[in-house]
DOZA-273914 format. One record per atom (N, C-alpha, C, CB): y, z, x; residue number from 1. Coordinates in steps of 0.2 Angstrom, whole numbers. Atoms other than C-alpha are relative to their C-alpha. Glycine has a CB too. Example, Ala and Ser with C-alpha at 12.3 -4.5 7.8 and 13.67 -1.06 7.14 Angstrom:
+-------+-------+-------+-----+
:    c2 :    c3 :    c1 : pos :
+-------+-------+-------+-----+
:    -6 :     0 :     4 :   1 :
:   -22 :    39 :    62 :   1 :
:     6 :     0 :     4 :   1 :
:     0 :     6 :    -5 :   1 :
:    -6 :    -1 :    -4 :   2 :
:    -5 :    36 :    68 :   2 :
:     5 :     3 :    -4 :   2 :
:     2 :    -7 :     2 :   2 :
+-------+-------+-------+-----+
***
This chain:
+-------+-------+-------+-----+
:    c2 :    c3 :    c1 : pos :
+-------+-------+-------+-----+
:     5 :     2 :    -1 :   1 :
:   427 :   417 :    94 :   1 :
:    -1 :    -5 :    -7 :   1 :
:    -4 :     5 :     2 :   1 :
:     6 :    -1 :     0 :   2 :
:   417 :   405 :    85 :   2 :
:    -3 :    -7 :    -4 :   2 :
:    -2 :     6 :    -3 :   2 :
:     4 :     4 :    -2 :   3 :
:   403 :   394 :    84 :   3 :
:     1 :    -5 :    -3 :   3 :
:    -6 :     2 :     0 :   3 :
:    -1 :     8 :     1 :   4 :
:   405 :   375 :    82 :   4 :
:    -7 :    -5 :    -1 :   4 :
:     4 :    -3 :     6 :   4 :
:     7 :     2 :    -1 :   5 :
:   386 :   369 :    86 :   5 :
:    -2 :     2 :     7 :   5 :
:     0 :    -8 :    -1 :   5 :
:     3 :    -1 :    -5 :   6 :
:   373 :   368 :    96 :   6 :
:    -4 :    -6 :     7 :   6 :
:    -3 :     4 :    -4 :   6 :
:     3 :     8 :    -2 :   7 :
:   367 :   356 :   109 :   7 :
:    -3 :    -2 :     2 :   7 :
:     1 :    -5 :     1 :   7 :
:     5 :    -2 :     0 :   8 :
:   351 :   350 :   113 :   8 :
:     2 :    -2 :     9 :   8 :
:    -5 :    -4 :    -6 :   8 :
:    -3 :    -2 :    -6 :   9 :
:   358 :   352 :   133 :   9 :
:     5 :     1 :     2 :   9 :
:    -2 :    -4 :     4 :   9 :
:    -4 :    -3 :    -4 :  10 :
:   369 :   360 :   146 :  10 :
:     5 :    -7 :     1 :  10 :
:    -4 :     4 :     7 :  10 :
:    -1 :     3 :    -3 :  11 :
:   373 :   342 :   152 :  11 :
:     7 :    -4 :    -6 :  11 :
:    -7 :    -2 :     4 :  11 :
:    -2 :     6 :     7 :  12 :
:   381 :   336 :   134 :  12 :
:     6 :     6 :    -5 :  12 :
:   -10 :    -1 :    -6 :  12 :
:    -2 :    -6 :     4 :  13 :
:   386 :   354 :   128 :  13 :
:     7 :     4 :     7 :  13 :
:    -9 :     6 :    -4 :  13 :
:    -7 :    -2 :    -5 :  14 :
:   400 :   357 :   145 :  14 :
:     3 :    -9 :    -1 :  14 :
:    -3 :     2 :    11 :  14 :
:    -4 :     5 :     0 :  15 :
:   407 :   338 :   141 :  15 :
:     0 :     2 :    -8 :  15 :
:    -2 :    -7 :     5 :  15 :
:    -3 :    -2 :     7 :  16 :
:   408 :   342 :   121 :  16 :
:     4 :     3 :     3 :  16 :
:    -4 :     5 :    -6 :  16 :
:    -3 :    -5 :    -2 :  17 :
:   416 :   358 :   128 :  17 :
:     9 :    -3 :     3 :  17 :
:    -5 :     3 :     7 :  17 :
:    -4 :     1 :    -3 :  18 :
:   428 :   350 :   140 :  18 :
:     4 :    -8 :    -3 :  18 :
:    -3 :     0 :     6 :  18 :
:    -3 :     5 :     3 :  19 :
:   432 :   334 :   128 :  19 :
:     6 :     4 :    -6 :  19 :
:    -7 :    -4 :    -3 :  19 :
:    -2 :    -4 :     3 :  20 :
:   435 :   346 :   116 :  20 :
:    10 :     6 :     2 :  20 :
:    -7 :     5 :    -1 :  20 :
:    -5 :    -3 :    -4 :  21 :
:   449 :   356 :   128 :  21 :
:     7 :    -5 :     1 :  21 :
:    -5 :     3 :     7 :  21 :
:    -3 :     6 :     1 :  22 :
:   455 :   338 :   132 :  22 :
:     6 :    -4 :    -4 :  22 :
:    -5 :    -2 :     0 :  22 :
:    -1 :     3 :     7 :  23 :
:   460 :   335 :   115 :  23 :
:     3 :     7 :     0 :  23 :
:    -5 :    -2 :    -5 :  23 :
:    -4 :    -4 :    -2 :  24 :
:   469 :   353 :   118 :  24 :
:    -5 :     6 :    -6 :  24 :
:     9 :    -4 :    -1 :  24 :
:     2 :    -1 :     5 :  25 :
:   456 :   363 :   108 :  25 :
:    -6 :     3 :     5 :  25 :
:     1 :    -5 :    -5 :  25 :
:     5 :    -6 :    -4 :  26 :
:   449 :   381 :   116 :  26 :
:    -7 :     0 :    -1 :  26 :
:     3 :     9 :    -2 :  26 :
:     7 :     0 :     3 :  27 :
:   432 :   377 :   119 :  27 :
:    -4 :     5 :     6 :  27 :
:    -5 :   -10 :    -2 :  27 :
:     0 :    -5 :    -5 :  28 :
:   418 :   387 :   130 :  28 :
:    -7 :    -2 :    -1 :  28 :
:     4 :     7 :     0 :  28 :
:     8 :    -1 :     1 :  29 :
:   400 :   385 :   130 :  29 :
:    -6 :     5 :     1 :  29 :
:    -2 :    -3 :     3 :  29 :
:     5 :    -5 :     0 :  30 :
:   387 :   398 :   128 :  30 :
:   -11 :     1 :     0 :  30 :
:     4 :     2 :    -7 :  30 :
:     9 :     2 :    -4 :  31 :
:   369 :   400 :   132 :  31 :
:     0 :    -2 :     5 :  31 :
:    -4 :    -4 :    -2 :  31 :
:     2 :     7 :    -4 :  32 :
:   370 :   390 :   148 :  32 :
:    -8 :     1 :     4 :  32 :
:     8 :    -1 :     8 :  32 :
:     4 :     1 :    -1 :  33 :
:   356 :   394 :   154 :  33 :
:    -6 :     6 :    -3 :  33 :
:     1 :    -1 :     6 :  33 :
:     5 :     1 :     5 :  34 :
:   344 :   401 :   140 :  34 :
:    -6 :     0 :     2 :  34 :
:     0 :    -5 :    -4 :  34 :
:     4 :     6 :    -1 :  35 :
:   334 :   387 :   143 :  35 :
:    -5 :     7 :     6 :  35 :
:     6 :   -10 :     5 :  35 :
:     4 :    -4 :    -1 :  36 :
:   325 :   399 :   156 :  36 :
:    -7 :     2 :    -1 :  36 :
:     3 :     2 :     0 :  36 :
:     7 :    -3 :     4 :  37 :
:   317 :   409 :   143 :  37 :
:    -1 :    -1 :    -3 :  37 :
:    -1 :     4 :    -2 :  37 :
:     6 :     1 :    10 :  38 :
:   311 :   398 :   131 :  38 :
:    -3 :     2 :     1 :  38 :
:    -5 :    -7 :    -4 :  38 :
:     7 :    -2 :     1 :  39 :
:   296 :   403 :   126 :  39 :
:    -1 :     6 :    -2 :  39 :
:    -4 :     0 :     6 :  39 :
:     1 :    -6 :     4 :  40 :
:   299 :   419 :   127 :  40 :
:     6 :     3 :    -7 :  40 :
:     2 :     5 :     7 :  40 :
:    -3 :    -3 :     6 :  41 :
:   311 :   418 :   112 :  41 :
:    -1 :    -6 :    -1 :  41 :
:     8 :     4 :    -2 :  41 :
:     4 :     7 :     3 :  42 :
:   310 :   405 :   101 :  42 :
:     4 :    -7 :     2 :  42 :
:     0 :     1 :   -12 :  42 :
:    -1 :     3 :    -5 :  43 :
:   314 :   387 :   107 :  43 :
:    12 :    -2 :    -2 :  43 :
:    -7 :    -6 :     0 :  43 :
:    -4 :     1 :     3 :  44 :
:   328 :   385 :    93 :  44 :
:     8 :     6 :     3 :  44 :
:    -4 :     0 :    -6 :  44 :
:    -3 :    -4 :    -1 :  45 :
:   336 :   399 :   101 :  45 :
:     2 :     1 :     8 :  45 :
:    -3 :     4 :    -2 :  45 :
:     0 :    -1 :    -7 :  46 :
:   337 :   396 :   118 :  46 :
:     5 :   -10 :     4 :  46 :
:   -10 :     4 :     3 :  46 :
:    -7 :     5 :     0 :  47 :
:   350 :   380 :   115 :  47 :
:     5 :     3 :     3 :  47 :
:     4 :    -3 :    -6 :  47 :
:    -8 :    -2 :    -1 :  48 :
:   368 :   381 :   124 :  48 :
:     1 :    -5 :    -7 :  48 :
:     5 :    -3 :     9 :  48 :
:    -3 :     1 :     3 :  49 :
:   381 :   382 :   112 :  49 :
:     4 :    -2 :     2 :  49 :
:     1 :     3 :    -4 :  49 :
:    -8 :     1 :    -1 :  50 :
:   399 :   377 :   109 :  50 :
:     5 :     5 :    -6 :  50 :
:     2 :   -10 :    -2 :  50 :
:     0 :    -6 :     5 :  51 :
:   409 :   390 :   102 :  51 :
:     8 :    -1 :     5 :  51 :
:    -6 :     8 :     1 :  51 :
:    -6 :    -3 :     0 :  52 :
:   428 :   388 :   100 :  52 :
:     2 :     7 :    -1 :  52 :
:     4 :    -3 :    -3 :  52 :
:    -2 :    -4 :    -6 :  53 :
:   438 :   400 :   109 :  53 :
:     8 :     6 :   -11 :  53 :
:     5 :    -9 :    10 :  53 :
:    -3 :    -3 :     3 :  54 :
:   452 :   401 :    92 :  54 :
:    -3 :    -4 :    -7 :  54 :
:     7 :     0 :     2 :  54 :
:     4 :    -2 :     4 :  55 :
:   443 :   403 :    74 :  55 :
:     7 :    -7 :    -5 :  55 :
:    -2 :     9 :    -2 :  55 :
:    -3 :     3 :     4 :  56 :
:   460 :   391 :    67 :  56 :
:     0 :    -7 :     0 :  56 :
:     3 :     2 :     1 :  56 :
:    -5 :     9 :    -3 :  57 :
:   458 :   374 :    76 :  57 :
:   -10 :     0 :    -4 :  57 :
:     4 :    -3 :    15 :  57 :
:     7 :     3 :     2 :  58 :
:   439 :   375 :    70 :  58 :
:    -4 :    -8 :    -2 :  58 :
:    -2 :     4 :    -5 :  58 :
:    -1 :     9 :     4 :  59 :
:   442 :   364 :    57 :  59 :
:    -1 :    -7 :     3 :  59 :
:     7 :     0 :    -4 :  59 :
:    -1 :     5 :    -6 :  60 :
:   450 :   350 :    72 :  60 :
:    -7 :     3 :     4 :  60 :
:     8 :     0 :     3 :  60 :
:     9 :    -3 :    -3 :  61 :
:   434 :   356 :    81 :  61 :
:    -5 :    -6 :    -5 :  61 :
:    -2 :    12 :    -3 :  61 :
:     8 :     4 :     3 :  62 :
:   421 :   351 :    66 :  62 :
:     4 :   -10 :     2 :  62 :
:    -3 :     2 :   -12 :  62 :
:    -2 :     4 :    -1 :  63 :
:   431 :   335 :    64 :  63 :
:     3 :    -7 :     5 :  63 :
:     1 :     1 :    -3 :  63 :
:     0 :     4 :    -7 :  64 :
:   433 :   331 :    82 :  64 :
:    -6 :    -3 :     1 :  64 :
:     1 :     5 :     6 :  64 :
:     6 :     0 :     1 :  65 :
:   418 :   331 :    86 :  65 :
:    -7 :    -4 :    -6 :  65 :
:     1 :     6 :     0 :  65 :
:     3 :     5 :     4 :  66 :
:   410 :   321 :    71 :  66 :
:     3 :    -7 :     3 :  66 :
:     2 :     2 :    -8 :  66 :
:    -2 :    10 :    -5 :  67 :
:   419 :   305 :    80 :  67 :
:     0 :    -1 :     4 :  67 :
:     6 :    -4 :     2 :  67 :
:     4 :    -2 :    -6 :  68 :
:   414 :   310 :    95 :  68 :
:    -8 :    -1 :     2 :  68 :
:     1 :     7 :     0 :  68 :
:     7 :     3 :     2 :  69 :
:   395 :   308 :    90 :  69 :
:    -3 :    -5 :    -5 :  69 :
:    -1 :     5 :    -2 :  69 :
:    -3 :     7 :     2 :  70 :
:   400 :   294 :    79 :  70 :
:     2 :    -3 :    -3 :  70 :
:    -1 :    -3 :    -1 :  70 :
:    -7 :     8 :    -4 :  71 :
:   410 :   283 :    84 :  71 :
:    -4 :    -4 :    -5 :  71 :
:    -1 :    -5 :    12 :  71 :
:    -1 :     4 :     4 :  72 :
:   416 :   271 :    68 :  72 :
:    -4 :    -6 :     1 :  72 :
:     8 :    -1 :     1 :  72 :
:     3 :     8 :    -5 :  73 :
:   407 :   254 :    70 :  73 :
:     7 :    -6 :    -1 :  73 :
:   -10 :    -4 :    -6 :  73 :
:    -6 :     4 :    -1 :  74 :
:   417 :   240 :    77 :  74 :
:    -3 :    -4 :    -1 :  74 :
:     4 :    -1 :     6 :  74 :
:     1 :     6 :     3 :  75 :
:   416 :   223 :    71 :  75 :
:     5 :    -5 :     4 :  75 :
:     0 :     1 :    -7 :  75 :
:    -6 :     4 :    -2 :  76 :
:   431 :   210 :    81 :  76 :
:    -2 :    -6 :    -1 :  76 :
:     2 :     0 :     6 :  76 :
:     3 :     7 :     1 :  77 :
:   429 :   191 :    79 :  77 :
:     8 :    -2 :     7 :  77 :
:     1 :    -5 :   -13 :  77 :
:    -1 :    -1 :    -8 :  78 :
:   434 :   184 :    99 :  78 :
:     4 :    -7 :    -5 :  78 :
:    -8 :     1 :     9 :  78 :
:    -9 :     5 :     0 :  79 :
:   452 :   173 :    95 :  79 :
:    -3 :   -10 :     5 :  79 :
:    10 :     6 :     7 :  79 :
:     1 :     6 :    -3 :  80 :
:   444 :   159 :   108 :  80 :
:    -6 :    -2 :    -2 :  80 :
:     0 :     0 :     7 :  80 :
:     5 :     0 :    -1 :  81 :
:   429 :   158 :   104 :  81 :
:    -7 :    -2 :    -6 :  81 :
:     0 :     6 :     2 :  81 :
:     2 :    -2 :     8 :  82 :
:   424 :   164 :    85 :  82 :
:    -8 :     1 :     1 :  82 :
:     3 :    -6 :    -6 :  82 :
:     7 :    -5 :     3 :  83 :
:   408 :   174 :    92 :  83 :
:     2 :     9 :    -3 :  83 :
:    -6 :     1 :     7 :  83 :
:    -3 :    -8 :     7 :  84 :
:   407 :   193 :    81 :  84 :
:    -2 :     4 :     6 :  84 :
:    -7 :     3 :   -10 :  84 :
:     3 :    -6 :    -7 :  85 :
:   405 :   207 :    95 :  85 :
:    -1 :     8 :    -6 :  85 :
:     9 :     2 :    11 :  85 :
:    -1 :    -8 :     3 :  86 :
:   398 :   223 :    88 :  86 :
:     2 :     5 :     4 :  86 :
:    -7 :     2 :    -3 :  86 :
:     0 :    -4 :    -9 :  87 :
:   401 :   239 :    98 :  87 :
:     6 :     2 :     2 :  87 :
:    -2 :    -6 :     5 :  87 :
:    -7 :    -4 :     1 :  88 :
:   415 :   247 :   103 :  88 :
:     1 :    -7 :     9 :  88 :
:     0 :    14 :     0 :  88 :
:    -2 :     2 :    -4 :  89 :
:   414 :   232 :   117 :  89 :
:    13 :    -2 :     0 :  89 :
:    -6 :    -6 :    -3 :  89 :
:    -9 :     2 :     3 :  90 :
:   435 :   226 :   122 :  90 :
:    -2 :    -8 :     4 :  90 :
:     9 :     5 :     4 :  90 :
:    -2 :     6 :    -1 :  91 :
:   431 :   211 :   128 :  91 :
:    -8 :    -7 :    -1 :  91 :
:     3 :     1 :    10 :  91 :
:     3 :     3 :     1 :  92 :
:   421 :   195 :   123 :  92 :
:    -8 :     0 :     3 :  92 :
:     4 :    -4 :     0 :  92 :
:     4 :     2 :    -7 :  93 :
:   402 :   193 :   132 :  93 :
:    -2 :    -7 :     2 :  93 :
:    -6 :     3 :    -1 :  93 :
:     3 :     6 :    -1 :  94 :
:   401 :   176 :   125 :  94 :
:     7 :    -4 :     7 :  94 :
:     0 :    -4 :    -9 :  94 :
:    -6 :    -1 :    -3 :  95 :
:   419 :   170 :   134 :  95 :
:     4 :     1 :     5 :  95 :
:     1 :     3 :    -1 :  95 :
:     0 :    -3 :     1 :  96 :
:   425 :   183 :   140 :  96 :
:     9 :     1 :     0 :  96 :
:    -4 :     2 :     4 :  96 :
:    -4 :    -4 :     0 :  97 :
:   441 :   186 :   133 :  97 :
:     2 :     6 :    -4 :  97 :
:     2 :    -2 :     1 :  97 :
:    -1 :    -9 :     2 :  98 :
:   450 :   203 :   128 :  98 :
:     1 :     4 :    -5 :  98 :
:     5 :     1 :     2 :  98 :
:    -1 :    -6 :     7 :  99 :
:   449 :   213 :   110 :  99 :
:     7 :    -4 :     0 :  99 :
:    -2 :    12 :     0 :  99 :
:    -6 :     1 :    -1 : 100 :
:   463 :   205 :   102 : 100 :
:     4 :    11 :    -2 : 100 :
:     1 :    -9 :    -7 : 100 :
:    -5 :    -6 :     5 : 101 :
:   479 :   222 :    97 : 101 :
:    -3 :     1 :    -6 : 101 :
:     9 :    -2 :    -2 : 101 :
:     0 :    -4 :     5 : 102 :
:   474 :   232 :    84 : 102 :
:     6 :    -1 :    -6 : 102 :
:     0 :     5 :     2 : 102 :
+-------+-------+-------+-----+
***
């Protein structure tokens, strides 16, 4: 088992562990309830952590987490009205046309 990253809260830690599991990388969340003793221990020691169960998968897990946390910039032009669309939108906000297939 190898530590992958700290999360700012339990919800994100659980979401990231679930996303890794969906990608075939067994992951677990540690320190789920350590926030209850924050102040008794240093704050950075009370944050939840995501751990990868198979150390051989750690590199692949790091790449996947980087993609999940920092998605690539998406930019496309609507073929119907010419509007420039930024972000992960699948539909033009000006005319409603669907994003062309890559």
